[in-house]
N, C-alpha and C positions, 0 to 999 in steps of 0.2 A: 268443829268441836264435837266431842263424843260425850253423850250423857247416858245414864242408865246403869244397870247392874253388870255390865260387861267387865268393868274394871276389877271387881273382886275376884272373878274367875281368872282373868288374865294374870293378876297378881299371884294367886295360888299356884297356877301352872309354872310361872317363872320362879317362884320361891321354891317349889319342889325341885326344879332343875338345879337351882343353886345348892340346895341341901344335898342332892344326890352327888353333885360335883365336889363339894367341900366336905361333906360328911360331918363327923362330930366336931370339927373345927368351927362350924357355924353355931354360935351361941343363939342367935336369933336372926330372922329375916323379917323386916317390918315393911309394911305398906305405908309410905309417907307422901306428903304433897297433896295437891288438889284432887287427884284421882282417888284418894283415900276418904274424901268427904262425899257421902251420898247426895246426889242431886245437884252437885256443883258443876257448872260448865268447866271443861278442862281443855288443855292442849293435848294432843295425842302422844303424851310422854308419860310412862309409868315410872315413878320414883320408888326405889327400894333402898333400904338401909340394911347392910349386912354387918352384924356384930360378931367379932371373933375374940377368943381369949387373949391372944398375943398379936397385936398388929405388927410387931417387929419380926415375927416368924413368917417371912414371905415364902420360904420353901415349903411350909406346910400347906 
């Protein structure tokens, strides 16, 4: 299990990669799950939630 401040930095790096790839179609990229809770023991999996304007517009 991984503890400590590494999760926020890992999230920010991945979120930026997603924003760069999706562009303005990304309404938000959120850090969710146990790794979003400071000090909580976690499994080594980072959970992200991507929100887009139109989930039906897969081509975008």
